[in-house]
N, C-alpha and C positions, 0 to 999 in steps of 0.2 A: 598648472598643467598636470601635476600628479594627482591632485584632488579630483579633477574632471575625469581622469581615466578610471579612478576607483568608483566613482558614482556610475559611470557608464557600465562597468563590469557588474555592479550590483543590480542595475536595471535589467541586464540580460540573464541574470541567474535564474535557472529553473531546476528545482530539485528532482530531476528525473529518477535518480536512484531511490530516493525516499518514496516517491509516488509509486514506483514499481514494486518496492518492498511492501507498501501498504496494500496494494491491489492483490499481491500474492498472498499476503497474510489473511485478507478477507476471504479469498477463494479457499484457502486451506481450512480456515475455521468453518466456512459454510459446508465444505465436504465432510468434515468431522461431525458437525451438527446433524447433517442428514443421515450419516452412517449410524450414529447413536439413535436418532429418531426411528429409523426403520428397524433397527435391532430391538428397540423397545416395543414397536408395533408387532413384531413377529412373535413376541412372547404372550400376546393376548389371546 
C-alpha cells in the first residue's frame, strides 16, 4: 500500500519550478547576448 502511493506520486511529478527557472535563464541570457551584440555593432 505504501509503495503504491510512492510510485503514484513519482508518476505525477512535474518539475514546474525547474522548467520555469530554465526558461527565465534562457530569456535572460538571450537579452544579455543581444544587448552586447548591438553594443558591439554600434562601435563599427
